[in-house]
C-alpha positions, 0 to 999 in steps of 0.5 A: 728141864732145870740145869744146875752146877755142882758145887766144887768139892775139895776132897776125895776125887769127884764127889759132888751133887747138884745143889738146890734147896733141900726139902724138909725131912718131915713130910707125910708117910704114904701108905705102909712100909714095903719090902721089895723082893731081892732080886726083883722090884715092887711099886708104891702106886701113889706117892704125892709130892711132899710125901715119903715111902718107907722101904725096908732095906738090907745092908749090901743090897743095891736099890734103885728108886724111880718116879719116871712114870710120874706126870709132874716134875719130881725129885727124890731124896733118901734118908735113914728113917732113924735120923741124919742127913740125906743119903742120896738125891736125884733130880731129872735123871729119867731120860729127857724128862723132869722125873727122877731116879737114884741108885743107892747101895744100903750101908745099914739094915732097917727102914729107908725114907724115900722122899718124893717132892715136886720141884721145888719142895711143893706139894702136889695132889697128883700121884707119882708111882714109885718103882723100887728095884733091888739087886743083891750083892754079886756072888764072890769072895768079896765085892769091889765097888766101882764109883764113877763121878761126873762133877757137872752131871752132863754125862761122860759122852764117849768116855768109859771105864773098862773092868776086865776080870779073868779076861772078861771085859765090861765097860761102864760110863755115866749118863747125862743128868746124874752126878755118879754111878755105883756098880758092885763087882763080885770077885774071887781070891786070885782073880786077875783084875785090869782097870783101863780108861777111855778118854775120848769124851769131852770135859775130862776134868769133870770125870773121875772114878774110884775102885774100893774094897771094904773102905780101902781104895784099890784105885783112884783115878784122880781128875782128869783120869789117865787113859789106857791101862792104869791098874792090874792085880790079883784079888786078895779080898784084903782091904788095902791100907791108906796110901802113903800119898795120903796123910792117913797113910803116912809112913812111920820113920823108925830110925835115923837111917837115910831112905829113898822114895819115888812116887807117881801117885796122886793119892786118894784124898786132898790133904793140901788146902789153902788152910794148911799149904803154907808156902806149898802150892794148894795142889801138890800132885805127887807126894808122900807123907811121913810121920816121925817122933824124936826119941831124944831131944836136940836139933834136927835137920834133913837133906832131900836130894833129887836123883837128877835135875828136878824140883822137890817141895816139902813141908813139916807140921807140928809138933803134936802131942806124944802118941798123936796118930794120923787119924787125929792130925790128918790133914794138918789143920794149919800151916807148916812150921817149915816149908820150902817150895823154891824151884829146882833151877832157883835152888841150883842157881843159889847153891849149885845143887838141886838138894833142898832141906833144913839145918844146913850149916851154910845155907840155912842160917840160923842152922836150927831154931825153935818150932815156935818160929815158922820159916817158909820159902814160897815158889820162885822162878828160875832165878833165886831172889835171895841174897846170902846168907839166905839161899833158895831151897833151905830153911833153919832146922828144928829144935825138937823135944822127946816124944813130940810127933811131926808130919812131913810131906815131900812132893815131886812138884814137876811130876817127873817121877824122878826119885830122891834120897833123904838124909838126916842131920841130927845134933845135940843128942837128937834121935828118932823113934819108931812110933806105932800109929794105929788108924782109928777111922775106917773112912771119913768124908764130907760132901755137898748135897742139896741144901747142906753138907753130909759128913759120913764116917765109919769105924772098924772097931770101937773101944769105950767110945761114948760119942762123936761130936761133929765140928765145923769151921769157916777158916780151918782154925776156929771150930764150932760144935754142930751136932753129936752122934752116939758111939757104939761103945765097944764094937768089933764090927764095922759101924757107919755114921752120918750127920747133915749140916743144913747151914754151911757157909757159902764157900769153903767149910772145914769139918772134923770129928771130936771122938769122946771116950766114956772116961772123957778123953777125946781125939780129933779126926782128920779135917775134911773140906767142902766148897758149898755153893748157894744159888746166889754165890759167886761164879768160879773161874778154874783153874785159878791161877790159870793160863790158856783156857779156863772154865767159867762156872755159874748156874744162873748164867743164861743167854745174853749174859756178859762176863767182864774182866777188870784189871787191878785198877778196876778198868775193864780190859775184856768182856765176852758172852759165856755159852752157859752155866759152864763155859770154856774161855780162852784168856791167853791174850790177857797179861799176867796179873790179878783180875776181877771178874763179874757176870752180868745177867740180861736182867741187869743183875750182877754176880759178886766179883771174884778174883782171878790170877793170870799166871 
């Protein structure tokens, strides 16, 4: 039995898969295309390692492909036979054996290529029977999709999700050996749905789940999931819009009127990253996105006043060209132009108030400045390190021009759910306008698969859409073209697309779409970020920064390996023996500071050195 560590993926909660070398998608066809009955099953009696079977699939049906009766070590990869990256993968999901099984819900009608390989990518003259089972979508006015993720593929243990529909409860979990489980639930308009989570199993930070409808998210647990009842509602069969806690769901500010908000949601998409966080923490758990556009030029400031002694962070990105939409600017690809993350106590000790913002006549000299100049206040402890005329919590306001578009994120860093009110300070003629910002993409995701990264997206409608150009960046700033996918031209039905990147960089990779119209006009999609881990990439210590206990993740670790921690001078300060590819370590005895970490294998081979911060 082989073991592997899933890549760390910076995206919608929990998407991951086991990273091994991907086999070529150009092997020999076994037999002829088959059409499994639905519901029902059929068997392709002989697929040799390195061959593929063609299966006629129907969109919406759920298919399970199994080589559990094979006599050799198998792995299964799914492809659309017309081209593109892999749609599904599994290795070693058949109980305690080395055979494979993968379940997939068809998102197109046509031929699916089911590639069967002997580990790793070798041919084999011995047959593997491929069993194909099909289940039709459940009856109902619409279908909810429950997807459960296990980032380490070691199973949820005793944890499970309970979905109760009109008083009938069903439990769902993830067995060991698979990265995710997908279940379709038929529901009718007016049905009462309750979602609950049992958190009794170990490694809760591995677990997450999403309940979705038509590309929109009914509920996203995040990781670790909260225990108990987390959602209760009536079915409408109307796909929900993006949440305002996600950049794509940014609330449009339509006037100069003050407003209030109080969120306890984490959102469904990781919008804040190392590339765009600026002075913010890379992880901001509870926050809301806004978009605004000046209807006349002038000076713009704002005040965010917590409704109690609390800690709020905020940032503004832009300016973007007039007419920019969340689908073209979310998440922001670079750092903000204004940012304040001082702690609540530091701000209070500096100004006598927990309010934070920009453009204050006293606290933020100069009161207003050009958007070409960036101002940011990073995190502070309780004492403010700044001396007047500088104050914690405040930066200069911005000089705005009519028609520009700005993104704003306001985060309750302490996750207290204490709300806030926000008021504007508009001078020298500035005012705000309500800009209609349609959503072009129905969904966009990027995630690591064996041998590369899949970029998948879908559209609700298309008008004069010529093509999608897939772009990749290693720094979040400079993007390169890596592929082109033709558009549908004009369409009023949902369309689904995919592109496979076989050459991701080891570490963070940034992906976006450049959508090009028939007349040559173009727009950019939000950016998606994937952490890709090659077989010999560096180990990971998480969280980073961290304190107390941390997880060490590195697939090559074997019995007898040693983890060595070194201080900033290179002096060894601690060593320990990791338990395996995933180990939980107590580092509370280490002093605060920056450390280097390296793993030495029994063979003498050493991992790359990684930097870790004890906070």
